[in-house]
C-alpha positions as CSV (number, residue, x, y, z in Angstrom):
1,M,-45.4,-33.2,59.8
2,S,-44.5,-32.0,56.4
3,T,-45.4,-28.5,55.2
4,E,-45.0,-27.0,51.7
5,A,-42.7,-23.9,51.8
6,S,-44.1,-20.6,50.6
7,N,-42.3,-18.4,48.1
8,S,-44.1,-15.3,49.0
9,G,-44.6,-13.1,52.1
10,S,-42.0,-11.6,54.4
11,I,-40.7,-12.2,57.9
12,G,-42.5,-10.0,60.4
13,S,-40.7,-7.0,61.9
14,D,-42.0,-8.0,65.4
15,W,-39.4,-10.6,65.7
16,V,-36.3,-9.8,67.7
17,H,-33.4,-11.7,66.2
18,V,-30.6,-12.1,68.7
19,R,-29.2,-15.6,68.1
20,S,-28.6,-17.9,65.2
21,P,-29.1,-21.7,65.5
22,F,-26.5,-24.2,64.3
23,V,-27.4,-25.3,60.7
24,Y,-25.9,-28.4,59.2
25,W,-26.0,-28.9,55.4
26,A,-25.5,-31.7,53.0
27,Q,-26.4,-32.3,49.4
28,T,-27.1,-34.7,46.6
29,E,-26.9,-33.8,42.9
30,S,-30.4,-32.4,43.0
31,V,-31.2,-31.5,46.6
32,V,-29.6,-29.5,49.4
33,T,-30.6,-30.3,52.9
34,L,-30.5,-28.0,55.9
35,R,-30.9,-29.4,59.4
36,V,-31.7,-26.6,61.9
37,D,-30.5,-27.8,65.3
38,I,-33.5,-26.5,67.3
39,Q,-35.7,-28.7,69.6
40,N,-39.4,-28.1,70.0
41,A,-39.5,-25.3,67.4
42,Q,-42.9,-23.4,67.8
43,N,-44.6,-22.2,64.7
44,P,-41.4,-21.6,62.7
45,R,-41.5,-18.9,59.9
46,I,-39.5,-20.3,57.0
47,L,-39.3,-18.3,53.8
48,I,-37.7,-20.0,50.8
49,E,-36.8,-17.8,47.8
50,E,-34.9,-18.5,44.6
51,N,-31.6,-17.5,46.1
52,K,-32.3,-17.1,49.8
53,V,-33.6,-19.0,52.9
54,S,-34.9,-17.2,56.0
55,F,-35.8,-18.8,59.3
56,D,-37.4,-17.6,62.5
57,A,-38.6,-19.7,65.4
58,P,-38.6,-19.9,69.2
59,G,-37.2,-23.1,70.6
60,R,-34.3,-24.8,72.5
61,G,-31.0,-24.5,70.7
62,G,-27.3,-24.1,71.5
63,N,-28.1,-21.0,73.6
64,G,-31.0,-22.6,75.5
65,E,-34.6,-21.4,75.2
66,S,-34.6,-18.3,72.9
67,D,-35.8,-16.9,69.6
68,Y,-33.6,-18.0,66.7
69,H,-33.0,-16.6,63.3
70,F,-30.8,-17.0,60.3
71,E,-30.7,-15.9,56.7
72,L,-28.7,-17.8,54.1
73,E,-28.0,-16.4,50.6
74,L,-27.4,-19.3,48.2
75,P,-24.7,-19.4,45.6
76,H,-27.1,-21.0,43.0
77,S,-30.8,-20.9,42.2
78,I,-33.3,-23.3,43.7
79,N,-36.9,-24.1,42.9
80,P,-38.9,-22.7,45.8
81,K,-42.2,-24.4,44.9
82,A,-40.6,-27.8,44.9
83,S,-38.7,-27.2,48.2
84,T,-40.2,-28.4,51.5
85,Y,-39.5,-28.4,55.2
86,R,-40.4,-30.7,58.1
87,V,-40.7,-29.6,61.7
88,L,-39.7,-32.4,64.1
89,E,-39.4,-32.5,67.8
90,R,-35.6,-32.6,67.7
91,D,-34.8,-30.4,64.7
92,V,-36.2,-28.8,61.6
93,N,-35.2,-30.2,58.2
94,I,-35.3,-28.0,55.1
95,L,-35.1,-29.6,51.6
96,L,-34.1,-27.3,48.8
97,Q,-34.7,-28.5,45.3
98,K,-31.9,-27.3,43.0
99,E,-32.9,-25.5,39.8
100,S,-30.2,-27.3,37.9
101,S,-28.6,-30.6,38.9
102,G,-25.0,-30.5,40.0
103,W,-22.7,-30.4,43.0
104,W,-22.2,-27.2,44.9
105,Q,-18.8,-26.4,46.3
106,K,-20.4,-24.4,49.1
107,V,-23.9,-23.4,50.3
108,T,-23.5,-19.8,51.0
109,L,-22.9,-16.9,48.6
110,S,-20.6,-15.2,51.1
111,H,-16.8,-15.8,50.9
112,K,-16.7,-16.1,54.6
113,K,-18.7,-19.0,56.0
114,P,-20.9,-18.1,59.0
115,A,-19.9,-19.6,62.3
116,W,-23.3,-21.2,62.8
117,L,-23.2,-23.0,59.4
118,K,-21.7,-26.5,59.6
119,V,-21.2,-29.4,57.2
120,D,-23.4,-32.5,58.0
121,F,-20.6,-35.0,57.6
122,D,-22.8,-37.9,58.8
123,R,-25.1,-37.4,55.8
124,W,-22.1,-37.0,53.4
125,K,-20.8,-40.4,54.5
126,S,-24.0,-42.6,54.3
127,Q,-27.4,-42.7,52.8
128,D,-30.2,-41.8,55.3
129,D,-33.8,-43.0,55.4
130,D,-35.0,-40.3,53.0
131,D,-32.4,-41.1,50.4
132,M,-31.2,-37.5,50.6
133,V,-27.5,-38.4,50.0
134,P,-26.2,-41.0,47.5
135,Q,-23.8,-43.7,48.6
136,D,-21.3,-42.9,45.9
137,V,-20.6,-39.3,46.7
138,M,-17.1,-40.1,48.1
139,K,-16.3,-42.2,45.0
140,D,-17.6,-39.7,42.4
141,F,-16.3,-36.6,44.1
142,P,-13.4,-37.6,46.4
143,G,-12.0,-34.1,46.8
144,L,-15.2,-32.3,47.6
145,L,-15.7,-33.5,51.1
146,E,-12.0,-33.0,51.9
147,S,-12.2,-29.4,50.8
148,L,-15.3,-28.9,53.0
149,K,-13.5,-30.4,56.0
150,Q,-10.6,-28.1,55.4
151,E,-13.0,-25.2,55.4
152,E,-14.9,-26.4,58.4
153,F,-12.1,-27.3,60.8
154,G,-9.2,-25.3,59.3
155,Y,-7.2,-28.5,59.0
156,K,-7.7,-32.2,58.1
157,M,-7.6,-34.9,60.7
158,E,-4.8,-36.6,58.7
159,N,-2.8,-33.4,59.0
160,L,-3.4,-33.3,62.8
161,R,-2.1,-36.8,63.1
162,N,0.9,-36.0,61.0
163,V,1.7,-33.0,63.2
164,Y,1.5,-35.1,66.3
165,L,3.8,-37.8,64.8
166,F,6.3,-35.2,63.6
167,M,6.4,-33.5,67.0
168,Y,6.8,-36.9,68.7
169,N,9.7,-37.9,66.5
170,M,11.3,-34.5,66.9
171,F,11.1,-34.7,70.7
172,Q,12.7,-38.1,70.7
173,L,15.4,-36.9,68.4
174,V,16.2,-33.9,70.7
175,M,16.3,-36.1,73.8
176,N,18.7,-38.6,72.1
177,L,20.9,-35.9,70.8
178,Y,21.1,-34.6,74.3
179,I,22.1,-38.1,75.6
180,I,24.8,-38.5,72.9
181,G,26.0,-35.0,73.4
182,V,26.4,-35.3,77.2
183,L,28.1,-38.7,76.9
184,S,30.5,-37.5,74.1
185,V,31.5,-34.3,75.9
186,R,32.1,-35.9,79.2
187,W,34.1,-38.7,77.6
188,S,36.2,-36.2,75.7
189,R,36.9,-34.3,78.9
190,D,37.1,-37.1,81.5
191,G,38.2,-40.1,79.4
192,P,37.5,-43.6,80.4
193,A,36.2,-42.5,83.8
194,T,33.0,-41.5,82.1
195,F,32.2,-45.2,81.4
196,H,31.3,-45.6,85.0
197,K,29.0,-42.5,85.2
198,A,26.7,-42.9,82.2
199,Y,23.6,-43.7,84.3
200,D,24.2,-40.8,86.7
201,L,24.7,-38.4,83.8
202,V,21.8,-39.3,81.5
203,G,19.8,-42.0,83.2
204,Y,16.8,-39.8,83.9
205,V,16.5,-38.4,80.4
206,F,17.2,-41.8,78.9
207,S,14.5,-43.5,81.0
208,Y,12.0,-40.8,80.0
209,A,12.8,-41.3,76.3
210,Q,12.3,-45.0,76.6
211,L,9.0,-44.7,78.4
212,L,7.7,-42.5,75.7
213,Q,8.5,-45.2,73.1
214,C,5.5,-47.1,74.5
215,L,3.5,-44.7,72.3
216,E,5.0,-46.4,69.3
217,I,3.1,-49.6,70.2
218,L,-0.1,-47.6,70.2
219,H,0.8,-46.0,66.9
220,S,0.9,-49.4,65.3
221,V,-2.3,-50.6,67.1
222,F,-4.3,-47.6,65.9
223,G,-2.8,-47.4,62.4
224,F,-0.9,-44.1,62.9
225,T,2.1,-45.7,61.3
226,K,2.7,-48.7,59.0
227,S,5.1,-50.4,61.4
228,S,4.3,-54.0,62.3
229,L,3.0,-54.4,65.8
230,L,5.1,-57.4,66.9
231,P,8.6,-55.9,66.1
232,S,7.6,-52.7,67.8
233,F,6.3,-54.5,70.8
234,L,9.4,-56.7,71.2
235,Q,11.8,-53.8,70.8
236,V,10.0,-51.4,73.2
237,V,9.3,-54.0,75.9
238,G,12.8,-55.5,75.6
239,R,14.3,-52.1,76.2
240,L,12.1,-51.4,79.2
241,V,12.9,-54.7,80.8
242,I,16.7,-54.1,80.4
243,L,16.5,-50.5,81.6
244,F,14.0,-50.6,84.4
245,G,14.0,-54.3,85.3
246,L,17.7,-54.7,85.5
247,I,19.8,-51.5,85.3
248,A,17.5,-49.1,87.3
249,S,16.8,-51.8,90.0
250,E,20.5,-52.8,90.6
251,E,22.9,-50.0,91.5
252,R,26.0,-52.1,91.1
253,I,25.3,-52.7,87.4
254,Q,24.8,-49.0,86.8
255,E,28.6,-48.4,87.3
256,K,29.6,-50.9,84.7
257,P,31.1,-49.6,81.4
258,V,28.7,-51.7,79.4
259,V,25.8,-49.4,80.4
260,F,27.7,-46.5,78.8
261,F,28.0,-48.4,75.5
262,L,24.4,-49.6,75.7
263,F,23.1,-46.0,76.1
264,Y,25.3,-44.8,73.4
265,I,24.3,-47.5,70.9
266,W,20.6,-47.2,71.6
267,S,20.6,-43.4,71.3
268,L,22.7,-43.5,68.1
269,A,20.2,-45.9,66.5
270,D,17.4,-43.6,67.5
271,I,19.2,-40.5,66.2
272,I,19.3,-42.2,62.8
273,R,15.7,-43.5,62.6
274,Y,13.8,-40.5,64.0
275,P,14.9,-38.1,61.3
276,Y,14.0,-40.7,58.7
277,Y,10.5,-40.9,60.2
278,M,10.2,-37.1,60.1
279,L,11.1,-37.0,56.5
280,Q,8.5,-39.7,55.7
281,I,5.8,-37.7,57.5
282,S,6.9,-34.6,55.5
283,K,6.8,-36.7,52.3
284,K,10.4,-35.8,51.5
285,K,13.1,-38.2,50.5
286,F,16.9,-38.0,51.1
287,Y,18.6,-41.2,49.9
288,A,21.5,-40.7,52.3
289,V,19.1,-40.7,55.3
290,T,17.2,-43.6,54.0
291,W,20.3,-45.7,53.3
292,L,21.7,-44.9,56.8
293,R,18.3,-45.8,58.4
294,Y,18.3,-49.3,56.7
295,S,22.1,-49.9,56.9
296,A,23.3,-48.7,60.3
297,W,21.4,-51.5,62.1
298,I,23.8,-54.0,60.5
299,L,26.4,-52.8,63.1
300,L,24.3,-51.3,65.8
301,Y,21.8,-54.1,66.3
302,P,24.4,-56.8,67.0
303,A,26.4,-54.4,69.2
304,G,23.3,-53.4,71.2
305,L,22.3,-57.1,71.6
306,A,25.7,-57.9,72.8
307,C,25.5,-55.2,75.4
308,E,22.1,-56.4,76.5
309,A,23.5,-60.0,76.9
310,V,26.5,-58.7,79.0
311,I,24.1,-56.8,81.3
312,I,21.8,-59.7,81.8
313,F,24.7,-62.1,82.5
314,G,26.3,-59.5,84.8
315,C,23.1,-59.1,86.8
316,I,22.6,-62.8,87.5
317,P,24.9,-62.9,90.5
318,F,23.3,-59.7,91.9
319,F,19.8,-61.1,91.7
320,V,20.9,-64.4,93.1
321,E,22.2,-62.5,96.1
322,S,19.2,-60.1,96.5
323,E,16.5,-62.6,95.4
324,R,14.7,-59.6,93.8
325,Y,11.7,-60.6,91.7
326,S,12.0,-64.2,93.0
327,V,9.3,-66.0,95.0
328,S,10.2,-68.5,97.7
329,L,8.2,-71.0,99.7
330,P,6.2,-70.8,101.9
331,N,3.7,-68.4,100.4
332,K,-0.1,-68.3,100.0
333,W,0.1,-69.4,96.3
334,N,2.3,-72.4,97.3
335,A,4.4,-71.7,94.2
336,T,8.0,-70.7,93.6
337,F,9.7,-68.5,91.0
338,Y,13.4,-68.0,90.6
339,F,14.3,-64.9,88.5
340,P,17.9,-65.8,87.9
341,T,16.8,-69.0,86.2
342,L,14.6,-67.1,83.9
343,M,17.5,-64.8,83.0
344,R,19.7,-67.8,82.2
345,C,16.9,-69.4,80.1
346,Y,16.5,-66.2,78.2
347,L,20.2,-66.0,77.4
348,L,20.3,-69.6,76.2
349,F,16.9,-69.9,74.4
350,G,15.3,-66.5,74.0
351,L,17.9,-63.8,73.1
352,F,19.0,-65.2,69.8
353,P,15.6,-66.1,68.3
354,I,14.3,-62.7,69.2
355,A,17.4,-61.0,67.8
356,Y,17.1,-63.1,64.7
357,S,13.5,-62.1,64.2
358,L,14.2,-58.4,64.6
359,M,17.1,-58.5,62.3
360,Q,15.2,-60.5,59.7
361,N,12.5,-57.9,59.8
362,M,15.1,-55.1,59.3
363,K,16.7,-57.1,56.4
364,R,13.3,-57.4,54.6
365,G,12.7,-53.7,55.1
366,R,16.1,-52.9,53.8
367,A,15.7,-55.0,50.7
368,K,12.2,-53.5,50.0
369,V,13.2,-49.9,50.5
370,L,16.7,-49.9,48.9
371,K,15.8,-52.2,46.0
372,S,14.1,-49.4,44.1
373,R,17.3,-47.4,44.1
374,E,19.3,-50.2,42.5
375,K,19.9,-49.8,38.8
376,P,19.7,-52.9,36.6
377,I,22.9,-54.0,35.1
378,K,22.8,-54.3,31.3
379,K,24.3,-57.5,30.0
380,S,26.7,-57.2,27.1
381,D,26.2,-59.4,24.1
C-alpha cells in the first residue's frame, strides 16, 4: 500500500527505542530513496520533515523481532508534502522529493555516517521498476559512486585486489631470493659440491613457490592481471611437470648438476619479473627494472629450456627402468602407454614449438613496452 507522509505531529514518547534498522539509500537527480530493512512492519510511524526523517515500527530486522527506530538529519531540504512511503511485507520504502534538483554527496548531515546507514549499490547500478534511479548515473557522475564505496567499505574492491596481488608478488620474490641466496652462499663455501645438493637444500621451498604459481593461471582467468592465459598456463604447467613429474619422482636425477642450474635460472627469472609486477601494481615506473624484465629472458629462457631438455633426456633411462607412469598389458582398459616414448616425442616435436611460442610472446611484449622509450632519429638533410 502507498501512504502519503505527514509533515506534522511528533513521535510518541511511549516508544522505547533500543535498536536501529539497516537503511539503504540511493538517489536520482530529484528523489532520494530510503529502503528500511524491516519485514512485516506493523503500523510504522514515519515523520518526514524538511530536513529530517524519523521512523518507528515493530517488526523483524537485523536483530530479530523488536521495536526499531532511526532519525536521519538530511544535508539538504526536501519537500515533505511530495514525499511518500510504502509499507511492504519485506521492507519499507521511503521516497523523499528533493526541494531542488541535484546530486547529493551524502544523505546525512553528520560528518560521521551511522553504522546502520548503507548505500543501496544495486539501485545505483540499474534502473528499478519504479524508475527511481536513472541508467546514466555512472556515466554522468563516475566519481560519485566510487567515493560512496570508499566511505562505505573503507576501501575500494580494486584496491583490495591490488593489495592481494602485491602481497602475492612480494611473497614470491622473498621465496626466490631465499633460493638464490642459499644456493649462492653454499656454492661460495662448498664449491662444485653444491651442484649435487640443490634439491636437498631448497627443493621444499622451490616446490612450494612453483605450486603457488598456479594462482597466476587463475589471475588471468578472472581478469586480475592482463597476462594472456595460454602463455601463463604453458609456463606454469611446464614447470610443474618438470619439477614434480620428473625431478621429485626420481631421486637419481636430483643429484645431477643440471638441477642446480635449473633452480638458479628459474629463480633468477622470477626475481626479475616479480619486482616489475609490484611496480606495475603501485603504478610506478623504473626504466631499469622494465628493461631488465623484458631483456633478461633473451639469455634466461634459452638457458632454462636447455636445462629442461637435459633433465628430460636424462630421465628417460630411469623411467625405462622403473616403468613409472607407464601402463602395460594386460589391464582392464586393454590399452598401453609408454611414458619414455612420450618424453622422446616431446623432445623431438614439442619442446621447440612451445619454446618458440613463449619466446615470441616475450618478444612482442618487449617490442611493445620498450618501443615507447625509443627516441626517433632525426634525418639530416
